[in-house]
C-alpha positions, 0 to 999 in steps of 0.5 A: 398764141395771142388769144391764149395770152389775152385770156391769161391777162386781158389787162396786159394784152388788150385784144383777142387777135393781133393787129390786122394789116389794115390797122398796121398800115394806117399806123405807119402811113403818117410817119415821115420815114426820111426824117426818122433817125430814132423811134420806138414801138411799144407793145410790139406783140406779134410784129404786125406793125414792126414788119412795116417799120422794118420795110420803111425805116432807113437802115441807119435808124435806131429802132427800140421794140418793147414787148412784155410777153417773153415768147413774143419778145423772143420771136421779135428778137429772132425776126428783127435782129437789127432792132433792139428788143426790151421787155418793159415800156415803163423803162423807155427813158432809161433804155434810150439812155443806155442806147445813146438815144437822146430823143425819138422822132416817132413812137408807135404804140399798141398798148391798151392805155385805157385798160391800165390803172391810172398810175401806170397809164400816167407813167407811160404817157409821161415817158412817151412825152419825155422821149419824143422831140418837140413836134415828134410823132406819137401814133397809137391805136385804141379800141375807143375814143376814151383816151382822146381828152387825156392824150390831148393834154400832152399831145396835139392830136392831128387826126383820128382814123377809124379802122373798121377792118380790124378785130375789134375795130380800132381808132388810130390817133396821130399826135405830135408832141407839143412844143415846136415843130421842125 
């Protein structure tokens, strides 16, 4: 299914295969789970990272999942009925308001930012920065380091990990929103 979606729209899907368990593990390891009351995952796909969020997040945490693909989103809704599933990450702030969430403690993204046109990329990065509390975590994987400079304009990059056991190999950016820490 994933390969078929990639062939149909490589700008939107970004990879020929779902994220590996190694990439998913690396993405969630920096999250301070005991402090997370509200979070979002953008580009949830087949749920490789979502599965780990489900294991780590407290039962009272509000979790928003965003997946543009109808089939994948439907599968996520079925598998994670206690999470709130939505179609378009461009409406992150609007969705948070509808759900009564003021700010997110953490946002995890599998979106292929570099594949997007500059207007869409800017809109998404602005939405993420607005959604996070000061010092909130933004964790994203990319297949290159091309987004490093762009992300450092709005976030403090704490570390970048290389995950070779993923196809294709990926970089995990662990960032914090600028503007204060708890």
